[in-house]
VOSE-681711 format. One line per field, with one value per residue (C-alpha): x, y, z; residue number from 1; residue in one letter. Coordinates in steps of 0.5 Angstrom, whole numbers. Example, Ala and Ser with C-alpha at 12.3 -4.5 7.8 and 13.67 -1.06 7.14 Angstrom:
2
px <- c(25  27)
py <- c(-9  -2)
pz <- c(16  14)
pos <- c(1  2)
code <- c(A  S)
// end
This chain:
449
px <- c(627  633  635  642  647  647  654  656  664  666  672  675  681  686  684  679  684  688  694  692  696  702  701  707  702  697  698  700  695  690  684  685  687  682  686  686  678  677  681  677  670  672  675  668  664  668  667  659  658  652  654  661  659  663  662  663  665  664  670  677  678  685  688  681  678  675  680  686  690  689  682  682  682  679  673  666  662  657  662  667  661  659  666  666  659  661  667  663  656  653  655  651  654  652  654  653  650  648  641  644  647  644  638  633  632  640  641  635  638  645  642  637  643  647  642  641  648  649  643  639  645  645  644  643  646  642  646  646  652  655  660  662  668  663  658  663  663  656  654  654  658  655  652  644  642  641  634  633  638  633  627  630  632  625  623  629  628  620  622  627  622  617  622  624  616  615  615  611  615  611  612  617  613  619  615  618  612  607  612  610  616  612  605  604  599  604  609  607  609  610  609  612  612  614  618  625  624  619  620  615  618  618  625  629  631  627  624  630  631  630  624  628  635  636  635  640  641  646  643  643  641  633  632  637  632  626  629  631  625  621  625  631  631  638  641  648  649  655  655  661  657  651  647  647  646  640  637  638  635  629  628  628  624  619  619  618  612  609  610  606  612  614  620  623  624  628  635  640  647  652  659  665  672  675  683  683  688  689  690  688  695  696  690  693  699  696  692  698  702  697  697  704  704  699  702  700  698  693  690  689  686  681  679  678  674  669  668  665  671  671  676  682  687  693  698  694  698  697  697  692  684  680  678  670  668  662  656  656  650  655  655  651  651  658  660  656  659  666  665  662  668  673  669  667  674  678  682  687  687  693  689  682  685  688  681  677  683  680  673  671  666  664  665  673  674  681  681  681  677  672  672  670  665  662  661  658  653  652  649  646  642  640  636  642  643  641  648  654  658  665  670  677  682  687  687  687  690  684  679  683  683  675  674  679  678  671  667  668  667  660  658  660  655  650  650  652  650  654  652  648  640  638  641  639  641  634  634  640  638  631  628  621  621  617  610  609  604  601  600  597  592  590  589  585  580  580  578  573  570)
py <- c(277  272  267  268  265  267  267  267  268  263  267  265  269  263  260  254  249  246  248  255  259  256  258  263  268  268  272  267  271  272  269  275  281  286  289  282  281  288  287  280  284  289  284  280  286  288  281  283  277  277  276  274  268  266  259  259  255  255  251  251  244  244  239  237  244  244  249  247  250  257  257  255  262  268  274  273  274  279  283  283  284  290  293  291  294  301  300  296  298  292  286  282  279  272  270  264  263  257  255  250  255  262  265  267  274  276  273  277  283  282  281  286  291  288  289  296  298  295  298  291  287  282  274  269  262  258  252  247  246  239  236  234  239  245  242  243  250  251  248  241  234  232  235  234  229  230  230  235  240  240  240  246  250  250  253  258  260  262  265  270  271  273  278  281  283  285  292  294  298  305  304  310  316  321  327  332  337  332  328  322  317  311  308  304  300  298  294  287  282  276  272  265  259  253  247  250  257  262  269  275  281  285  286  292  294  296  292  290  294  287  286  279  278  273  266  261  254  248  241  235  230  228  233  238  238  239  245  248  247  250  256  257  262  260  253  251  244  239  235  231  230  233  227  228  235  234  229  234  240  236  233  240  244  238  239  247  246  241  247  252  256  259  255  261  264  258  258  252  254  248  249  249  250  252  251  256  256  259  252  245  244  251  249  242  245  250  244  239  245  246  239  238  243  239  236  229  230  235  231  225  230  233  226  225  231  230  223  225  224  217  215  213  212  211  206  205  206  213  209  204  204  208  204  203  209  209  214  219  225  230  232  225  228  230  223  219  224  222  215  215  219  214  208  211  213  207  212  211  215  220  221  222  227  231  230  233  238  244  243  238  234  240  240  241  243  243  246  252  258  255  248  251  255  249  246  251  252  245  245  251  249  242  243  242  249  256  259  257  258  259  257  259  254  259  267  272  268  264  269  274  268  267  274  276  270  266  272  275  268  267  274  273  267  271  267  273  280  286  290  289  290  292  295  290  283  280  285  282  275  276  275  278  282  279  282  284  279  284  289  284  282  290  291  285  287  294  292  288  294)
pz <- c(269  267  273  275  280  287  290  297  299  305  307  314  315  316  310  308  307  313  311  308  313  311  303  302  300  306  312  318  323  318  322  327  322  321  316  312  313  310  304  303  304  299  294  295  294  287  285  286  291  295  302  306  310  316  320  327  333  341  343  341  338  339  333  330  328  321  317  322  327  324  326  333  335  331  331  333  326  328  332  326  321  325  324  316  315  314  310  304  301  298  300  305  312  314  321  324  331  335  337  342  346  345  348  343  346  345  339  336  338  336  329  329  331  325  320  322  322  315  313  311  309  315  315  320  319  324  327  332  336  336  340  348  348  346  351  357  355  357  363  360  360  354  348  347  342  335  335  341  338  332  336  340  333  331  337  337  330  331  337  334  328  333  337  330  329  336  333  327  322  323  331  332  331  334  334  338  338  341  345  342  341  339  338  344  340  335  340  342  347  344  350  348  352  349  351  351  352  355  352  354  349  346  343  345  338  332  327  322  316  312  317  318  317  311  315  312  315  313  315  311  316  316  322  318  312  316  319  313  309  315  316  312  306  304  305  305  303  301  295  291  285  280  282  290  289  285  290  295  291  289  296  299  294  295  302  302  297  302  308  303  302  295  292  289  296  298  295  295  295  295  297  292  293  286  284  278  273  266  264  268  269  272  277  278  280  285  288  289  292  298  299  300  306  310  316  317  324  322  317  322  327  321  320  327  328  322  324  331  335  335  330  333  328  332  329  323  317  313  306  309  309  313  319  321  326  330  329  334  336  333  325  323  315  315  318  313  307  309  310  303  300  302  300  293  291  295  299  304  310  307  300  304  308  302  299  304  307  302  304  309  304  299  292  290  283  280  273  268  268  263  266  273  270  266  273  276  270  269  277  276  270  272  278  283  285  285  287  290  297  294  299  296  299  301  302  298  292  291  292  287  282  282  282  276  272  274  275  268  265  268  266  259  259  262  268  273  275  272  278  284  283  290  297  302  302  301  294  291  293  290  297  299  305  311  312  320  322  327  322  317  322  324  316  316  321  318  311  314  318)
pos <- c(1  2  3  4  5  6  7  8  9  10  11  12  13  14  15  16  17  18  19  20  21  22  23  24  25  26  27  28  29  30  31  32  33  34  35  36  37  38  39  40  41  42  43  44  45  46  47  48  49  50  51  52  53  54  55  56  57  58  59  60  61  62  63  64  65  66  67  68  69  70  71  72  73  74  75  76  77  78  79  80  81  82  83  84  85  86  87  88  89  90  91  92  93  94  95  96  97  98  99  100  101  102  103  104  105  106  107  108  109  110  111  112  113  114  115  116  117  118  119  120  121  122  123  124  125  126  127  128  129  130  131  132  133  134  135  136  137  138  139  140  141  142  143  144  145  146  147  148  149  150  151  152  153  154  155  156  157  158  159  160  161  162  163  164  165  166  167  168  169  170  171  172  173  174  175  176  177  178  179  180  181  182  183  184  185  186  187  188  189  190  191  192  193  194  195  196  197  198  199  200  201  202  203  204  205  206  207  208  209  210  211  212  213  214  215  216  217  218  219  220  221  222  223  224  225  226  227  228  229  230  231  232  233  234  235  236  237  238  239  240  241  242  243  244  245  246  247  248  249  250  251  252  253  254  255  256  257  258  259  260  261  262  263  264  265  266  267  268  269  270  271  272  273  274  275  276  277  278  279  280  281  282  283  284  285  286  287  288  289  290  291  292  293  294  295  296  297  298  299  300  301  302  303  304  305  306  307  308  309  310  311  312  313  314  315  316  317  318  319  320  321  322  323  324  325  326  327  328  329  330  331  332  333  334  335  336  337  338  339  340  341  342  343  344  345  346  347  348  349  350  351  352  353  354  355  356  357  358  359  360  361  362  363  364  365  366  367  368  369  370  371  372  373  374  375  376  377  378  379  380  381  382  383  384  385  386  387  388  389  390  391  392  393  394  395  396  397  398  399  400  401  402  403  404  405  406  407  408  409  410  411  412  413  414  415  416  417  418  419  420  421  422  423  424  425  426  427  428  429  430  431  432  433  434  435  436  437  438  439  440  441  442  443  444  445  446  447  448  449)
code <- c(M  T  R  K  I  K  L  G  A  F  L  P  G  G  G  Q  H  I  A  A  W  R  H  P  E  A  P  A  D  G  A  T  S  F  E  F  H  K  K  L  A  Q  T  A  E  R  G  L  F  D  A  Y  F  L  A  D  N  L  S  V  G  L  G  G  R  E  G  G  N  A  K  I  A  G  F  E  P  V  T  L  F  A  A  L  A  P  L  T  T  H  I  G  F  I  A  T  A  S  T  T  Y  E  E  P  Y  T  L  A  R  K  F  A  S  L  D  L  L  S  N  G  R  A  G  W  N  V  V  T  S  A  G  D  E  T  A  R  N  F  N  R  E  T  Q  P  S  H  S  E  R  Y  E  R  A  H  E  H  V  E  T  V  K  A  L  W  D  S  W  E  D  D  A  F  I  R  D  K  A  T  G  R  F  F  D  A  G  R  V  H  D  I  N  H  R  G  K  H  F  A  V  K  G  P  L  N  A  P  R  P  V  Q  G  H  P  V  V  V  Q  A  G  Q  S  E  D  G  R  G  L  A  A  A  T  A  E  V  I  F  T  A  H  Q  N  L  S  S  A  Q  E  F  Y  R  D  I  K  A  R  V  G  R  A  G  R  N  L  E  H  V  L  I  M  P  G  V  A  P  F  V  G  R  T  E  E  E  A  R  S  K  Y  E  R  L  N  E  L  I  V  P  E  D  G  V  A  L  L  N  G  L  T  G  G  T  L  D  L  T  G  Y  P  L  D  G  P  L  P  V  S  Q  E  T  E  G  M  K  S  R  Q  A  L  I  R  K  I  A  D  E  H  G  F  T  I  R  Q  L  Y  Q  W  I  A  T  A  R  G  H  Y  T  V  V  G  S  V  E  Q  V  A  D  Q  L  E  E  W  F  R  N  E  A  A  D  G  F  N  I  L  P  P  W  L  P  G  A  L  D  D  F  V  D  L  V  I  P  E  L  Q  R  R  G  L  F  R  T  A  Y  E  G  R  T  L  R  E  N  L  G  L  P  R  P  E  N  P  W  T  Q  S  R  Q  T  V  Q  A  A  E)
// end
């Protein structure tokens, strides 16, 4: 089968660009409008996207939230996706949930439920929550260290997977004639006892339709790469150029191989924020028009948030250089990326926040339909990406542009599907359904007898 580009649609209702909500076409209340999210989901499904992807935060982040003020309050993703699932047929739903502040049992249960409600279209974006502001919402004064968060995340993911496997696929008999509802020999305590969690199990939800909802991860630090290579099936990553994306792609694939995993079963999908026009000039006009809507205070707050909350720009001229900031225990890879962008381009503070206002370090492409498709094809064909998470800068217009203009061009080049291949998110992504280890063990014993 010919390799095809996989596409996620990153669609926060308030828009991706920090000034997206101010765009004349955008609803100002999009973040909390269910009807608007329904429209976005149905448009993405019309475009044959693999999944609707949503990030999430566990604090308000007034003034410094990625995405601007339109994203300080919104829907919890799993709840939203449970409501959207019956209104769609094929598109998957990848929701973010934190290993730092959520317990494995409740997290496993809600994603198993979403997978059942959507008939096999759920995915879990695994994150380690950073920031002291978030910590103070969960009985802590300061965030756990970077290494501690990732150590906990490894154990958390493995515990969740064990809970999803605690019921075998054929455990439920539901035989009215005999009165047997389930086979007790096919339900299992997991009896997990580790450094961070003690969980007996079993889960009080059946095994998910997909076996496991698709596991997604977005870390780029050394710890993040280790977690991704060990646990993730889809990796969301941020790069500014082809060479950086290639380094990450090759490094992750090598780590996956060393972990004994199949390289084809780990998909790397960089984020891309496209401004698309029928001409380059039209696309440039869209880019400039949106940047003109940035409130300077919001741009400065975004920089402060992305550099770990330690960059006090008070008194610094917006048209002067970015001052030095101290590394924090927060999003270390993103702090380093923002500094790298500023240094490589020689950006002033104003130019830097305009550049990252759209995608916070993800790749922003401004061009004609052919130019945008060329960029995606170059990365896809040259060991930089298996697909992309598309981050439309404003909604719904930029999503409509991609679906109506870029998707047909990718299809014309034979790079993207013309129909969904399967009914589950795993099937459409080309990922195998995990075998249940309890079932495998019993079958091995039976074969040996």
